[in-house]
N, C-alpha and C positions, 0 to 999 in steps of 0.2 A: 867630319867631326860632329860631336853629339852637341848641342849648344848646350849653355847653361841654364835657359829655360826650361827645357826637356828634362834638366837632373831635377830642376827644382821643383816639377811637378811631379815629379815620380818619389821624390821624398815625403811630399806631403800626402802622397796616396798611401805609402806606405806607414806614415805615422797616423794617419786616420784608421787604416785597417787595423792597427793595433791598438787604439784606442777602441774600437767598435768588439774586440775580441775580448780585452779586458773587462769593458763593461756587460758584456754577456756572462761572463766568468763570475764578475763580482754578484750580477744579478741571479745567476745560477745559484751560486755558494748561498745567497739570502734567502733564496727559495726555498733550498734542501733544508737550511739551516731553520727556518721558518715552518717548514714542512713536520718537522721531527718535534718542533716546539708544539706544535699543534697536537702533534700524536700524543705527547707527553701529558698535556694539558687535560686531554680527554680521558685518558688512563686516570689523574688524580680525580676528576669530577665524578667518574663515576663510583669512586668510593669502594673498590674493591683492593686496593692497595693500599690501605693505610697504614699497617704495620711499615711498609718500604719507603713511604713518606716521613715517617716520624724518625726511622733512622738516617736520614738527611742522604739518602742513596741517590745522588742526581742523574748518574745514569739510568733510566730506563727500561734498557735492553738486558740490565741485569735483574731485571724485579722478577720475582717468581711467574711461571708459566708465559713469558714475556720473550719471542725469540726476534731478532734483527737480522735483515740480511747485509751484504758486506757494504753497502753504502749505509747502514745503519738505520733504514725503516724497519718499522713492525712488519713480520711476514706469518708468524702465529702467535695466537694467542690461547691455550690451553689451560683450564682452570676448572678441571674434573672433581668433583667433589670438594667444593672450597668451603660449601656451607653460602654462598653469594644469595642475598637477598636483594629485593627491590625489583623495578620493571627494568626491561631493557631499554626503553625509550630512551631513558636517561646517558645514554650510550653515545657517544656521537660517532657511528661508523662511519661517515663521510671523511673522517681524517686519514683513514687507512687504506690509504688507495694501492697499497701494495701487498695487501692482507689475502694471505693464501690459505690458513687454515684457522677456523675458530670452533673451538669445542667448551661448552658450559654444561655439559651432562652433570644429572645428578648434582644439583643445587636447589636451591628454593627462589629462583627468579619466578616472576611473574607478570602480568598484562599482556598486551598482543606482542607479534613480531613485527619490528618494524618496516616500512617499507622501502625505508632507504637503506635497506641492506641488500636492495636489488642494484644498489651502486657499486657493489663489492666486485669489481670486473674480473678480479685475479682470483678469486676465491676457488678453492678445491674441495676443501671439507669443511660442513657446516651441520654440527651435532649439537643440539640443544634438549638431549632426551632427557625423561625423568626430572620433570623440574614443574611448574603449576601455570604454564600458559595457557592464556585462552584468546578467543576471536578467531577470526579465519586465516589461513595459510595466505598470505598476501601474492596477488599475480605477480607481481613485479619481481619474486624470485626466479621468476622463468628468463630474466634478462642475464642469470646469472652462468654463462655461455661455457665455462670452464668446470662447471662444479660436476665432480664425480662421487660423492660422499652428502647424501640429504638424510639426517636420522632427527626426527621431532618425536619418536617415540614418547609414551607415557607422560603426554599431558592433558591439557581438557579443550584442545582444537576443536573447532566449531566449523559448521558451513561446510562446503563442496571441496573435493581434490581439484584446484585450479588447473584448466584447459592447458595452461602455459608449462606446466611440467613435462609436457611434450617436448619443448623446446631445447630440455638440457640433454642434448646428445652424449654427452660423455660420461653420463651417471651410470654409476655401477651398483650402487647401491640407494634404495628408494625405500626407506622405513617411515611408516606414518601410523603404525600401530598404537593400540590402548589410548585411543582419543574419542572424541564424539564426533566425528567427521561423518558424512551423511550424504546421499545422492548417490550418484552412478560412479564407475568407475572410468574418466575419462580415456581419450584414445592414447597409448603410450606405444604402441606398435613399431614407432622409430625409435624406441631407445634400445637400439641393438646392443649395447656395451652394458646392458641390465645383467647382475648377477644374483642378485637378493630384490625381491619385491616382498615386502612385508607390510600388510593393508589390515590385519587382522584385529579381532576387538574394537571394531567399531559400528557404526549403522547404516553402511553402505548398502544401496539398494540397485535394485535393476538385476542386468544379466553380467556374467562375465565375458568381456567382449572379444571376437574373435581372433582380433590382433595380437592377444595374448601369444599368440603361436609365433608371432616373429619375434618372441624375446629367445633369439637361437642359444645363447649364452646362460642362459637362467640357470642356476642350481638351486634356488629356495625359492618357493610361490607358496605366499602363506596368506589364506585370505579367510580364515577361519573365524566363529564367531561374528557374523554378519548376517544382512537379510536378502543375500543372493539368490535370484531365481532362476526358473529355466534350466534347460539341459547345460551339462558338463560341454564346454565347445570341444569337438571332435579336433580342434588345431592343438590341442594340448600334445598331441602327439608328437607333433614336430619339435618339441622340448627336449631333445636327446640328450642333453648335460644334464638334466633334473635327478637331483638326488633326494630332495624332500618337497612331498606335495601335500597342503594341509586346506580341503574343502571342507571340513565337518561344521558342524554347526550353522548350516544356512539352511535354505529351504532349496535346493537342486534337486532336480526332477528327472524324470526319463531314464534311460539306461547308463552304464559306464561305457566310454565308448572305447571300441574294440583296439583301436590303436594305440592305446595306452601300454599295450604289452609290449610295444618295440622300445621303450623307453628303458634301455638296458640297465644303466645305472643307478636308477630308482631306489633307494632304500626305505624311505618310510612313505606310506601313502594309507591317509585317513580321510575317509569319505563318512564318517559317523555323523548320526544326528541330520539326516536330510531326509527327502522324501523319493530317493533313487528306487526302482524297482525292477521287476524282471529277473532274470536269473543272473547267476554270477558268471561272466563271460569264461570260458576256457585260456583267454588269450593272457588275461589276468595273472594266470599262472605260470605263465613265461618269464617275469620277473623274477630270475635266479638269485640277484642282489639283494632281495626284497629280505628288509630286518621285521620291519613291524606294519601289520596290515589289519585295520578297524573297518570293519563295514557296517557297526552295529546302529540298531536303532534306526532301520530305513523299511523298507518295502520289500526286500529281496524274497523270491520264489523260487521253488523248483529245488533241485538237490544240489549238494556240495560239489563241484565237480572232483571227480578221481584225480586228476590232471595235479591236484593240489600239492602231491606230492614233490613237484618241481622244484618247488619253495624251500631248496634245500639249506639258504641262510636264514629262513625264517626263525624269528625269537619269540614273537608274540602274534597271537590269531586270534582277534575278536571278532565274531560272526553273531552275537547275542542280538534279542530283540529283533527278529526279521518273522518272516513266514516259512523258514526252509523245509521242506520235508525228506521222505526217504533216508538212508541210514548213514552212519557216520562212513565215511571211504575208509577203509584199511590202507590206503597210500599214505595217509597222514603220518603215519608212522616214518615215514621216509624224510620228513623235515625233522632230519636228526638235532638241529640245536634249538629245537621248540623249547622255551620254556613256559610259557603259557596258555592255555588254551580255553577260551570262553564260547559255549554255545547255547547258552542259555534262552530260553523264552524262546523257543521254536515249536516244532513239532517232527522233529527227528523221531525215529522207531528203528528196532532191530535190535542187536546187542551192542554192546560197548566192545569196540575191537581189542582184542587181547592185547595187541602189537600196542596198544598207547600205554599200555603197563608196562612194556618193558623199553620206553622211551627214557634214556639215563638222565637228560638236564631238566626232565620236567618238572616243575616246582608247584604250578596252579591248574588245577582242572575242573572247571564250572560246566556240568553237563544238566543242571537243574532244569526244572520245568520244561518239558520234553515227554514224548511216549516210549522213552526205550525200556527194555523187558531185559529177561535173561537174569543170570547171576552178575556179580561184580567180579570183573576180573583179578588178577594178582599185580601189583605195582611193584615194579624194581624200586622205586624211591618210595620208601614206608615212611617217611616224614612231609609227604605231598598234602599240599592244601587242596582237599576236596569236597565237592558238594554235588551230589547225585540226587537232590531234594525231589519230591513231586515227579517221581514217573513211575514206571511200573516195573519196578525190579523187584526179584524174587530171591531165596534163597537165604541164607546165611551172610553176614558180613566179617569179612576176614578178620580172623584175631589181631591181625598187626594194625589194624586202621583204628585206632584209639582216637575216635572222633565222637563229638557229641551229637546228640539223637536228632537235632535241627538238620544236620547235612544229611539225615538219610528219612526226615520226615514225608511225609505223601506217598510212599512204596507200600501199600495195604497187603501185600505178600513178601514182603521182607522181614525177617525175624531181625529185629531190631534190637532185641535185649541179648539173646545169644548168641555169641561169637561165634565164626565156623572151627568146630577143631575135630580130631579124629577119633574115634571110639576108644582107640588104645590108651589115648592120651585120658580120656574120661575115665576109664577104668581104674588106669595108676592114681588117678588123684583120688578115686573113692578108697583103694587099698592104704593107700598114704595117711587119708584122713582119719580112716578106723584104727590104725595103730596108735597115731597122735592120740585119739581120744582117749584109748584105754590107759596111755600111760598119764594122760592130765588129769585123770581123775583120782587116782592115788595121791597127785600133788596139790590138786585147789584145793580139799577138803581139809589139812589142817592150816594151810595159808588163810582161807578163808575167817577161820577161827580167831585166828592171830590179827589179821586186817580187822576185825570186829572189835578187839580190845584197844587197837592203835587208835581207830575213829573215835571212840569214847572219851579217851584221854584229850585226845586234840578237839573236839567239841568242848571238854571243860575249858581249857586255855582260851579258846577264843571267845566263849561267853561275855567275860570279862570287857571284850575291846568291842561287843557291838553297839554298845551307849555312844563310843567315840565314833564310830563309823556313821552313826545317827546323824550326828551334829555336824558331820563333816560335809560340805557340798561336794557331789561326785561328778567327776566328768563321765559323759557317755560316748561311747562309740558307736551308738545305735544310729544306722545310717538314715533312719527315717523320723528321728527325731530333732526337733529345733534347741528344746530346752537343756543346757550342760553338754551341749554336741561337741565331740573333741575329733575332729578331721586326722590327727595324726594317731587316735587309736582306732577309729573307723579303718583306717588304711592299713594298718597293722592287723588288723583281724581280718581284712582282705587278701593281704599277702599270705597269711597263715591259711586262712580258707582255701584259697586257690593254690597252694604250694608255690609261691610265687609264679602265679599264672602258669600253670602247666596244661601242657596242651590236653589231659584228660578232662579237663574242668571245660573246656571250648566248645560252645553248643552253637557256635556260626562264626563265619566269617564273612566280611563285605570289602568293598573297596576303601572304606575309612576306618575301618578296626576291626575287633574279634570280640565277639560277646562270651562270657564266661559265668556260668552256672556256681552260687557256692553258698554253702551252707554256714552262715555266721556263728560264732558260738552262741548268741542267746537265742538260736534254735530256727532264725527268719532264714529262708530261702531267697536268694538275690539273685537279679541279672546284672551284670557290670559289662560296659564296653570299654575295650582298653584299645584307644586309637592309635593307629598308624603315624608316622611323623606327616607334618602338615605345613603349610605353607607359612611361611613367618607373617603375614599380614595376617593370618586369620587367627591368632594366637589368642588373641582376647575371645573369641568366641568359642576356641576351642575348650579354653579353660571352664567355658561356662557350660558345656555339656561332658565333661568327664566326671561323671559321677554313677549311682547306682539306681537301680529301678528294681522292684518287684518282679519274681519270676513268675511269668504266666504260663501255668500248665496247660490251659487248652490250644498255646500255639497259636500262628497266624490265622486270621480270617481265610485267606487263600487255600491253606491246606483244608482248614474246618469245613469249607463250603464244596472242594474237591472231593471231599465222603461224602455221597449220595445219604450214608443211613444218618451222618453229622448234620447233613444239610438239612433234611428232613424235618430234624428237631429244631431248626429257627423256623417257628411262626412270625406272622408278620408283626406280632408286638416285640418279640423279641429282636428282630430286625431294626423295627422303628426304634428300638432303645439303644441298638447299636450305633446305627444313624447320630440319635441324638447325643451318645456319648462322643462320637468324633466330632460333632458340630461344637459342641461344649469346649473340647480340646483345643481345637482351631481358634474358636474365640477368644478363650485364655490366651494364647501365644501371639493373637494380632492385636488384641486390645488391652489386656492385663499387664504385659510384658512390656519393660521398658528398658532399652529400646525393643521394639516390637522384633517376632522373629518369624520369619517364614521359613517354612518345614521343606516346600520345594518336592518332595515323593511322597505324595499319598498316594497309597495303592494297598491292597487288600493282603500282601504281603508284609506292610507296615503297619497292620492294625492286628491288635494282641488280646486275646480273650482271656480272663481268669475263668476260675470253676463256675461263677454264676453266670458266664456269658455277657460280660462286662466288658466295654472296648475301651482300649489304651490305644492311644497314638505312640510309635516308637520309632528308632531309628533316625537321628537327628545328623546321620552323617553326611548330609548335604545340604542341611538348614544353614540361614543365615541371619545375620541380626540386619535389620533395617534401619539404615543410619540415616536420620531426616535433613542432614545437608550433605548428604550425595547422592549421587546417580541411585534411582531406583532399581538401573538395570543391572544383573547379575551377570558378573563377566567370568568364563571359565580360564582359569589362569596355568597355562600350559608353557614349558619352556621355551625360550624364545632362541631360536638358532642364528642370530646375528651375533651374539655375542661371542660365539665359536667361529662363524665363517669370515668376518669381518675382518678380523686379526689377520688371519690366514690368506685371505686376497692380498691385503696391503703387503705382506711380507714377500708375496710372489710377487706383485707388480714392481715392488723395491729391488729384487733380485733380476726381473727382466729389464 
């Protein structure tokens, strides 16, 4: 039999256990309730949900941009484009132990990134792009071991990229572009899950590390607009999943790695504005999926490889501003998708292949500033934007090419003024003109007498109105007059004089706009630039330069010097006056204009001469206003692929 004392002891033990369980349950409830209360208080103190508090909505899980998990703890805060202000430091991140996603992009947040963010151990997505954050990237972010997306684009962050970034082994997106980051690229070779690496438009120095070849899942590598030096690491050939490779606007040297030709899926390759030299390798032409190729403004020499015809999906080819020689290969016409060909400023010789003229999709072809000879071929697309200036072309311009003289200047054996036509057409025109002339003589004489009579009557009626007109202020549409200037009248005169910017008045086309020659109602001949659509952030600057200039009949200094006879006429006195004119113009832009203007493209092509050989600085397409409260460094703005790829990646990951 079981003794009563044993039973009593068992009962005591059970009661004690129940008391302990109840204690822990009560304590847990109190802790959870306290944790939720701390989260709510942190939201209130931030000031970002003022309207929610005013409406007495006590359940913060229902506030805008806030998502809670099943336990009632905040797991997501998404406040993109909510015009948030203030510093991040006033937000108590330590209260959000279960936070997995923090997205505060496109706001007006300022100050530094708090180091306490490193305590958000469950955080997977951290995006604070397009704000006004400053200071350094805290090394403590390297403790976010679950982080998959780190997007700090478009701020004013300084200092180096912390080496602790290499601890984020689950990272798929690392986007730190458009900041003021400096120093070298840290060792990131162990970020094997990385799909997007965007470091462009910073001040990063040193070399691109060889370890970048370990990022085998990389789709987009963008380090343009930095100060990277040395050769392109040959390990980039290991990035077999790469679709976008932007290394432009750095100081890379050496040659193109031959292994780059094995990246079968590469669609866009930009190596422009570097110091890369030697010849263009044949291996590069194996990239059958390539749509965009820019090697411009480097030191490439030798011939354009004939195997370039293998780039059957290529839409844009830019090999300008190099030292390429030889002839344009006929095989380039095999690139049937080509819409843009830019080969300007090289030393190419020989004929323009007639096959280029037969390319159905070609819209823009710039072969200027070479040594091309022979005649101009027929072009299938008669509306093509074509620049053949400063070559050695001869013969006549095909009659359908209604282009301004500037697009053919510098070809001294080319008959610029007489379009090509057959002799039978000329005879037919002469016979028709003679017949019309005989018929008109019998009509014009009596009409002339009648018009003289009408004119006399009209002048008598207008005589009484002269005094009224003399006393009434007259607005002027003279584009060179400030007194009584009326921009609306001037604009209407321009539209009328150019027939709404008809192509026959166009005398030149560049990357930023087209230049038109027009004779206004007052007899003045002007040249005016109609700008292409520009980036929104440069709208103020664009408005400053959307105006007119006097037409310079001597053309550019480049073409003037290219002609031996004209160049001989420039003695040292005249050349000195030209230099002084340029210096005075730049002095005016830098010191007299408020804010100052930086032209950024002074060359003999952009120095125009009038009949007196006086120099004028022209073409402000690449100029910038110098704002004293911002960085002096100009950044080239190119479309960022992150906005396209990131949603695609997240969608695929969600499906998987």
